[in-house]
DRENKOLMI-413852 format. One record per residue (C-alpha): residue in one letter; x, y, z. Coordinates in steps of 0.001 Angstrom, whole numbers, plus 500000, padded with zeros to 6 digits. Example, Ala and Ser with C-alpha at 12.3 -4.5 7.8 and 13.67 -1.06 7.14 Angstrom:
BEGIN
  r      xx      yy      zz
  a  512300  495500  507800
  s  513670  498940  507140
END
This chain:
BEGIN
  r      xx      yy      zz
  m  500015  500372  499924
  s  501545  503465  499271
  d  501598  506598  500762
  p  498990  508474  500769
  t  501297  511456  500077
  a  504015  509555  498160
  g  506055  510125  495180
  e  506927  513877  495120
  g  506472  514480  491520
  d  507822  510987  489784
  t  504475  509297  490250
  a  501568  510121  489214
  d  498836  511407  491727
  t  495846  508403  490335
  g  498192  506099  492362
  r  501454  503735  491157
  t  500620  504290  487551
  g  504083  505806  486861
  d  503603  509256  485354
  s  503511  512498  486607
  l  500382  515063  486333
  s  500458  518541  486764
  r  498277  520179  488919
  r  495939  521436  486097
  r  495956  517510  484266
  f  495586  515839  487626
  l  492459  518256  488627
  a  490834  518179  485338
  t  491060  514166  485634
  v  489524  514577  489351
  s  486648  516262  487447
  a  486591  513273  484726
  a  487053  510816  488033
  a  484127  512645  488910
  g  482389  512390  486130
  s  482996  508782  485686
  s  480734  507985  488588
  a  478762  510731  488700
  l  478134  512813  485539
  g  475801  512427  482818
  g  472544  513926  482034
  c  471509  516847  480070
  l  465463  520786  482582
  a  462474  522858  480391
  v  461994  519767  478434
  l  464421  520540  474961
  d  463098  520372  471751
  s  466064  518547  469916
  v  469356  516976  471487
  g  472535  517215  469886
  p  473723  514344  467170
  g  474742  510723  469102
  t  472666  511897  472276
  p  470731  508615  473324
  t  467110  508825  473209
  a  466580  505625  475184
  y  468354  503507  477280
  d  467517  499524  477571
  g  464610  500376  475727
  v  463567  502704  478113
  p  462672  506661  476284
  v  463661  509138  478239
  s  463298  512839  478052
  r  465587  515889  478699
  e  465245  518814  480131
  e  467045  522133  481778
  a  466291  524865  484377
  w  467849  527649  486060
  v  467201  527277  489981
  e  466477  530245  491906
  t  468810  530524  494974
  p  468603  532594  497947
  v  472059  534023  497235
  d  473571  537310  495493
  t  477475  536300  495394
  d  477822  538736  492529
  d  475879  541852  494378
  d  473816  542696  490996
  g  470831  542610  493446
  t  468838  539598  492079
  p  469122  536075  493443
  d  472377  533835  492173
  r  470597  530665  489914
  v  472276  527260  489590
  f  472083  525982  486230
  l  471242  522028  485948
  d  470459  519318  483362
  v  468052  516145  483924
  v  467607  513127  482063
  h  464761  510942  482862
  p  462387  507974  481725
  e  459530  509661  479435
  s  456834  507826  481853
  a  458236  510114  484574
  i  456320  513017  483727
  d  453159  510786  482796
  g  451837  510808  486441
  d  454940  508452  487198
  p  457291  510229  489379
  v  460542  508989  490033
  p  463692  509849  492793
  v  466487  511862  491482
  i  470339  510973  491464
  a  472184  514312  491581
  t  475583  515528  491317
  a  476941  519262  491426
  s  480261  520262  489957
  p  482521  522800  489506
  y  484327  521477  486316
  r  481695  522107  483510
  g  482720  525478  482385
  e  485411  526870  480292
  q  487310  527875  483333
  t  487824  526233  486593
  h  489624  526737  489562
  s  491982  524670  488264
  d  493388  527218  485803
  a  495136  529105  487969
  t  497907  531223  486337
  e  501087  531818  488213
  e  500395  534774  490026
  m  497927  533127  491643
  y  499980  530960  493717
  y  501563  532247  496925
  e  505154  532293  498360
  r  506385  528868  499681
  s  509615  529948  500711
  v  508625  530762  504055
  a  508569  529822  507951
  p  505626  528938  510423
  a  504652  532238  511873
  a  502995  532759  515543
  s  499544  534466  516143
  p  499532  538096  515805
  d  498949  539063  519452
  g  502627  537020  519683
  s  506086  539265  519969
  r  506935  537824  516322
  d  504944  539979  513356
  a  503262  536970  511170
  t  503000  539254  508285
  a  506616  540052  508320
  v  507220  536151  508839
  a  504906  534714  506374
  g  505263  537110  503507
  d  503110  539577  501641
  e  499942  538083  500517
  t  500070  539357  496960
  g  503733  538481  496814
  r  503130  534803  495329
  g  505496  532425  493936
  a  505780  530807  490561
  g  502906  527651  490488
  p  503697  524745  487860
  s  502068  524236  484447
  h  498496  523778  484181
  a  498481  522053  480152
  l  495124  520349  479493
  p  495088  517023  479527
  d  495645  514744  476279
  a  492507  513294  477233
  v  489605  513114  480084
  t  489173  509312  481400
  g  485673  508596  482117
  r  482667  508000  480273
  p  480302  510089  479381
  r  476939  509503  480721
  q  477693  506670  482665
  l  475240  507635  485740
  e  472226  508013  483399
  r  472963  504876  481292
  r  472792  502878  484640
  y  470173  504639  486172
  v  467718  506060  484230
  p  466763  502441  483221
  k  466505  501317  486615
  g  463559  504500  487189
  y  465386  507528  488537
  a  466341  511034  487194
  v  470231  511914  486737
  a  470710  515599  487494
  v  473988  517244  486604
  i  474297  520684  488520
  s  476559  523712  487643
  s  477879  524620  490613
  l  477276  528068  491772
  g  479182  530572  489892
  t  480434  528424  487117
  h  479401  527080  483798
  r  475889  528374  483027
  s  475369  529265  486337
  t  475213  532590  487769
  g  477025  534584  490267
  c  480641  533800  491748
  y  482586  530940  492578
  t  483617  530337  496200
  a  484548  526858  496030
  a  482266  524971  498593
  g  481656  527940  500827
  p  478436  528619  502660
  e  477225  530568  499539
  t  477574  527304  496943
  v  476221  525140  499755
  s  472996  526937  499821
  a  472389  527096  496235
  l  472709  523640  496063
  e  470359  523179  498935
  a  467915  525105  497331
  v  468055  522363  494597
  v  467115  519927  496283
  d  464093  522509  497325
  w  463001  522588  493893
  f  462846  518854  493357
  n  460430  519000  496147
  g  458113  522013  495246
  r  459681  524372  497619
  a  461811  526685  495296
  t  461259  528429  491874
  a  463598  527406  488767
  y  463318  529039  485235
  d  463833  528427  481299
  a  466395  530874  481194
  r  469491  532102  482902
  e  467657  535458  483662
  g  464204  536228  483341
  g  461957  533320  481427
  d  458886  531445  482424
  t  459396  528995  485197
  v  459377  525818  485329
  t  458781  522801  487726
  a  460045  519393  488716
  e  456951  517207  488207
  w  459350  514312  486902
  t  460523  513498  490174
  n  458699  512473  493494
  g  461199  514789  495082
  t  463201  511871  497214
  t  467262  512743  496120
  g  470254  511490  496506
  m  473887  513021  495628
  i  477049  511380  494527
  g  480102  512592  493423
  a  483966  512538  493476
  s  486644  515172  494784
  a  485415  518416  494608
  l  481985  517042  493554
  g  481614  514507  496530
  e  482701  517711  499301
  l  479517  519723  497571
  a  477889  516479  498235
  n  478761  516618  501913
  g  478009  520017  501854
  v  474562  519711  500941
  a  474008  516556  503393
  s  475232  519008  506240
  t  472213  521182  506014
  g  469539  518437  506746
  v  467876  519452  503909
  d  464347  517616  503572
  g  464291  515083  500410
  l  468116  514370  500674
  e  467917  511282  501623
  a  471180  509452  500736
  v  474843  510554  499746
  v  477695  508873  498062
  p  481355  511103  498528
  q  483753  509593  496748
  a  487503  510617  497413
  a  485354  513751  498936
  n  486936  516240  501582
  v  484787  517612  504777
  g  485201  521234  504225
  q  488377  523172  503151
  y  491023  523642  505674
  a  491299  519846  505826
  l  492359  520317  501904
  f  494843  523189  502788
  r  495984  522551  506259
  s  497216  520265  508168
  n  497962  520288  512041
  g  498205  524206  511388
  t  500430  524236  508464
  p  499500  525326  505155
  v  499878  522029  502846
  s  499670  521494  498971
  v  496746  520036  497847
  t  498726  518503  494859
  r  502175  516651  495166
  d  504338  520063  493731
  e  507511  521040  494718
  s  507568  524450  492914
  p  508149  527764  494571
  g  504481  528789  494537
  i  502060  526789  496834
  a  498044  526868  496391
  d  495315  527797  498860
  l  491785  528712  498515
  g  492617  532255  497370
  t  493904  530399  494652
  w  491130  528490  493355
  v  488765  531132  493822
  a  491056  533756  492142
  a  490903  531237  489144
  g  487561  530214  489175
  n  485826  533660  488892
  a  488698  535046  486197
  r  486244  534867  483892
  r  483354  537178  485934
  d  484413  540521  486339
  d  481497  541373  489048
  c  483600  538378  491555
  a  486744  539518  492136
  h  486002  540739  495553
  w  485583  537129  496373
  t  489336  536707  495852
  d  489667  539796  498760
  r  487335  537710  501261
  v  489087  534581  500771
  e  492658  535881  501206
  a  491447  538012  504592
  g  489604  534918  505914
  q  492072  532258  505345
  d  495348  533699  507181
  r  498150  531860  505334
  a  500342  534134  507696
  t  499673  531697  510442
  a  497601  528889  508910
  d  495930  528764  511989
  y  492324  527578  512123
  n  489631  530831  512504
  d  486102  531552  511686
  f  486406  531677  508122
  w  487668  528161  507783
  h  485278  527028  510851
  e  482343  528335  508329
  r  483561  526143  505782
  t  484049  522837  507827
  f  481217  520410  507624
  l  481923  518524  510710
  t  479802  521463  512496
  g  476724  520340  510329
  a  477345  516309  511163
  e  474007  516931  513773
  a  472307  517933  511114
  v  472725  515051  508668
  d  469728  513332  507940
  a  471124  511150  504946
  a  472158  507781  504868
  v  476077  508216  503721
  l  478330  505898  501595
  i  482355  507384  502029
  t  484864  505599  499642
  h  488155  506877  499764
  a  491618  505608  498879
  v  493657  504850  501895
  d  496904  506280  499499
  d  494895  509720  497975
  p  497622  512115  497461
  i  495309  514909  497229
  v  492038  514997  499073
  k  493799  513349  501835
  p  492531  510055  504028
  n  492026  512112  507250
  n  489072  514054  505402
  f  487231  510807  505408
  a  488164  509783  508738
  d  486857  512555  510435
  w  483762  512519  508558
  y  483143  509081  509225
  e  483951  509089  512845
  t  481653  512283  513405
  l  478772  511140  511663
  t  478833  507347  513006
  a  479104  509127  516664
  h  476219  510909  515839
  d  474319  507941  515105
  v  474346  508521  510814
  p  473460  505562  509007
  c  477132  504954  507328
  r  479077  502571  505385
  l  482685  503104  504276
  w  484464  501400  501839
  l  488404  501907  501393
  h  490986  501068  499080
  e  493970  501868  497405
  g  494895  503610  494243
  g  495744  506800  494362
  h  493016  509897  494158
  t  490543  507362  492255
  s  486528  505930  493012
  p  486205  502146  493827
  s  485328  499770  490499
  g  484318  495942  490215
  e  481331  494235  490148
  a  480864  494469  493849
  w  480746  498255  494063
  g  478149  498649  491471
  r  476195  496188  493034
  l  476713  498035  496317
  l  475484  500880  495100
  d  472457  499676  493321
  r  471259  498436  496690
  w  472679  501330  498626
  w  469988  504097  496104
  a  467237  500896  495963
  h  467180  500860  499276
  w  467480  505051  500434
  l  465593  506238  497490
  k  462760  503657  496606
  g  462810  501997  500089
  e  463498  498718  498834
  d  464087  496450  501945
  n  467307  494314  500789
  d  469375  494521  503606
  v  472434  496726  502414
  m  472122  498232  506081
  d  472906  494671  507595
  e  475982  493561  506151
  q  478991  494269  507898
  p  479479  498446  507187
  v  483354  498346  506393
  t  484623  496962  503441
  v  488818  497331  502844
  v  489963  496637  499444
  r  493400  495819  499260
  g  495845  496416  496492
  n  493617  497996  494080
  w  490977  500374  494038
  s  488606  497032  491994
  n  487810  494707  494108
  e  488249  492541  491235
  n  491995  492967  491052
  g  492668  493684  494868
  t  491925  491572  498472
  v  488849  492538  500329
  d  488071  492390  503987
  r  485246  493332  506007
  y  484461  494755  509369
  d  482088  495623  511680
  a  483935  498993  512003
  w  486306  501394  511458
  p  489432  501503  512977
  v  488843  497495  512744
  p  487944  496841  515911
  g  490387  495509  518912
  t  492218  497829  517424
  e  494392  499533  520414
  r  497586  502033  520352
  a  500987  500446  521026
  r  503155  502977  522673
  l  506759  502878  520623
  r  510074  504801  521446
  f  513145  506093  519674
  a  516676  504531  520645
  p  519682  507003  519902
  g  521307  506885  516998
  g  518411  508064  514303
  a  521079  510094  511851
  t  522449  506377  510842
  g  518889  504460  511573
  s  517869  503019  515007
  d  515732  501024  516683
  l  511960  501703  517081
  t  511036  499492  520607
  t  508273  499016  523245
  n  510792  499370  525573
  e  510673  502311  528291
  p  513686  504690  528206
  g  516489  503010  529592
  s  514768  499622  530298
  d  516884  498076  527427
  p  520182  496625  528803
  t  520757  496372  525029
  t  520864  499687  524035
  s  521911  502842  525463
  d  519355  504790  527620
  s  517559  507237  525648
  g  515730  509131  528864
  s  518267  512220  528143
  v  519241  511961  525174
  r  518726  514359  522478
  e  518979  514120  518506
  s  519066  516515  515965
  f  518919  516777  512606
  l  518986  519557  509891
  d  515644  520858  507925
  d  516303  520636  504325
  p  513506  521726  502039
  s  515485  520640  498924
  t  515943  516625  499571
  a  512254  514232  498708
  a  511107  512700  501390
  r  511151  509081  499687
  e  514783  509942  499811
  l  515394  510516  503243
  v  513018  507430  504596
  a  515358  505573  502266
  a  519045  506990  503237
  s  520983  504415  505448
  e  522112  507897  506841
  s  521511  511421  506467
  s  521381  514331  508745
  h  518383  515807  507250
  r  516242  512832  509142
  l  515975  511082  512271
  r  515205  507416  511370
  y  513858  504524  513222
  e  512747  501174  513110
  t  511306  497511  514587
  p  513145  494194  513792
  s  512105  492220  510952
  l  508201  491163  511297
  a  507876  487500  512373
  e  504204  487546  511278
  p  502631  490232  509663
  v  500981  493358  511629
  h  497787  495442  510894
  v  497653  499119  511034
  s  494486  500591  511132
  g  493133  504421  511847
  r  495805  507282  512987
  v  499524  507436  513693
  v  500701  509754  516409
  p  503822  511005  517299
  s  504541  513265  520345
  l  507834  514801  520283
  s  509366  516829  522302
  l  511086  519648  519773
  s  513415  522232  520497
  f  514301  524610  517924
  d  517102  527225  516627
  e  514697  528926  514392
  p  511360  527409  513565
  t  510295  525035  510777
  v  507430  522529  509871
  v  507947  519238  511907
  s  506688  515905  509661
  a  506687  512192  510020
  a  506289  508972  508176
  l  505262  505731  508710
  v  507514  503607  506635
  e  507214  500040  505595
  y  511080  498530  505153
  g  512177  495624  503118
  d  513593  493093  504702
  g  517456  493819  504921
  g  517239  497954  504607
  g  519987  499958  503728
  d  521405  501312  500216
  g  521717  498022  498775
  d  520335  496963  495417
  g  517069  495254  494792
  d  514915  494368  498261
  d  517462  495791  500432
  n  516728  498961  499513
  q  512852  498760  499063
  a  511706  501642  501513
  d  507585  502711  501223
  i  506202  505174  502897
  v  502938  504218  504026
  t  501638  507358  505654
  r  502746  510744  507025
  g  501858  514110  508359
  w  502542  517679  509042
  a  502373  520027  511826
  d  503275  523725  512866
  p  505069  523549  516048
  l  503914  526991  516985
  n  500391  525902  517280
  r  501232  523191  519798
  p  499150  520334  518733
  t  497758  517754  521526
  y  495756  515731  519314
  d  494766  512857  521976
  e  493383  515834  524457
  y  490793  515796  522169
  d  487404  513503  521945
  t  486571  514621  518091
  p  487887  515862  515080
  l  486341  519262  515163
  s  487663  520081  518906
  y  490865  519266  518269
  r  490389  521785  514745
  q  489531  524518  517260
  s  492554  524068  519074
  l  494663  525259  516424
  r  493231  528394  516911
  e  496308  529907  518404
  s  499895  529922  517837
  a  502823  531211  519858
  p  506613  531944  519277
  v  509549  529432  520501
  e  511271  530756  523041
  d  515046  530424  522339
  g  516099  526881  524086
  e  512583  526079  524780
  r  511044  522329  524584
  v  507531  522499  523226
  r  505475  519207  522570
  v  504060  518710  519205
  e  500973  515998  519381
  f  499896  515355  515876
  p  498015  513088  513517
  l  499670  511612  510708
  q  496787  510768  507771
  a  494907  507802  508408
  t  495812  504743  506789
  d  494874  500728  507100
  h  497685  498853  506015
  v  499092  495287  506692
  f  502865  495119  507507
  d  504024  491700  505408
  a  506220  489451  507628
  g  509360  490130  507145
  s  509436  493522  506384
  r  510336  496355  509327
  i  508088  499010  510812
  g  509843  502429  510517
  v  509042  505603  511619
  v  511129  508714  509687
  l  510759  512173  511531
  y  512303  515197  509260
  g  511214  518580  508961
  s  509679  520512  505443
  d  508319  518352  502878
  r  509809  518999  499813
  a  505976  517777  497952
  y  503899  519133  500669
  t  504219  521876  502694
  l  506219  525672  503043
  h  510111  525812  502415
  p  511410  527706  505000
  p  514801  529259  504153
  g  518149  527957  505780
  n  518580  524384  507199
  r  516677  524866  510264
  e  518112  522659  513559
  v  515399  520256  515363
  t  516465  519024  518499
  v  514306  515584  519574
  g  514534  514650  523314
  l  514340  510514  522935
  g  513067  510039  526311
  e  510176  512593  526459
  s  509172  511220  522190
  s  507434  508727  521660
  v  504459  507190  518522
  g  501278  505622  519006
  l  500644  503243  516583
  p  497126  501677  516049
  v  497398  497978  516235
  v  494449  495499  515213
  v  494538  493739  518491
  g  497238  496033  520469
  a  500377  495762  521510
  s  500701  492442  522352
  a  500390  491395  518386
  l  503375  493964  518301
  s  505567  492199  520305
  d  504668  488597  519255
  a  505265  489675  515421
  t  508663  491803  516700
  g  509766  488776  519364
END
């Protein structure tokens, strides 16, 4: 299983396919992936359709309609409510007294200009250091750089081809007695208003579409003016599906609790923008990217509105709220966090996500699943591998069919009586991987095993379950401090593979006598000091039997997962009971005084991984991450107090399983 963030530009963002993608190409592919799972269709009944547009599926005649739904927001400040465009395909019989449920998908990718079309001046300077909150002694703006001083971003070449099959949803579900609606997100394509990403205004606009399906809102047959149209073809029972940004919008609408939305299927989706652009108080790149510029939400909003003259004020609003200077959590991010609406969710949620997703990183699904299940929302979870992709295979297709039939048509098909968690290992398709099913996630029986660091991390040392100084075969690490120099120029894959380096500390277990299953979030708890603050990173690594820098398997070092944190926020993950309360704890940061030791305890990206017998479990500590974090100038020294530091490993069956495997 590969790292959700592995590759640093030389591995494709869709898994282990080998070719690198530019940000533009990747995000366009994301839209195609979303389209292959959630796009299709074309609301008044259209008098004609384009050449090649299907007029029937499996012998079922279809009708196509389009409409503009009036929303309660006016994002372009023109004095009139914004309208959201959608097109629908449904069985012809739906307008003859036989209305049907609707499966909808909302997309920001349908127009010529999208948030992935950023130009170089829309990116932010990356060679800056973490900064404290403005009430600290450090001038946050001066440290972090001027908001308008942007660095160069990567190229945004259009993809050579768009993967995915058009009209996949309508082809599959219209013959089964559903309508399929494709919605252009607010401020995109043929919708009016401004692009706000998945801000509250966009979510409110999409909520209005569900209201229209249920006869509670007004729609027209034109972008401006026009006659009103009604959704007589649907009974109002609605589902939403989508991948990446499309799944994020489905999550957002679900968090409103809108009446009529009965089920959603977010695939590779985030739960608001904070976890997309931030990690434990520090900015992170959405894509694997080593360029001097880094995207933030302001980049996306500026790009999405580039062709809308009345929408420039949205870039100003977002830049004022996102706080690149400190990257602290704040009210701006809080109103864009769907976790706040979990209690209102009245729809069943089928979450799918790759545990090695390098774009919408796995803590998004983990935060959402943990929060929803705590509020007794009906949930299922399907995890797989393969990068920023959606599941595939017959078993997945059958589950999706049964999901819609149960929640949108009321069929009693036992879809909620099965084990709710599926994990596909080795692939995104259940047909090409191995499948395990569980009653919950993390896997039942998982317990935190506490591992500690023996001295000698520069050349590689032991990762042990022993208390400091309790092992007579190793030196007492209780008072030992080890240091490394931050090096933004060296990729994480090189740091973890090196047998010796001054730029990281490497620790590993003995070879495992039997497999070890890790399920959940790895949490390092580190006692640190700095000559100057920098980003702190940690990686969980599977080492091949033999290790070192030799040839063949001896050189194998696979990053399973990793994470990043701003030490100025002094994160203390284990002190908080919920993902939302942990985020709230990141609202403040303070300077690190000279010689001060700070506790930095943060979760890596969630994972579900089985370490093979014969492999070794490694933990590598390093500074900034060339592919994902800021690149603070200079080689800043980070010192780790080994006796006060450890890592919590979520092991199925707990510490006893790890002890048995390591002897």
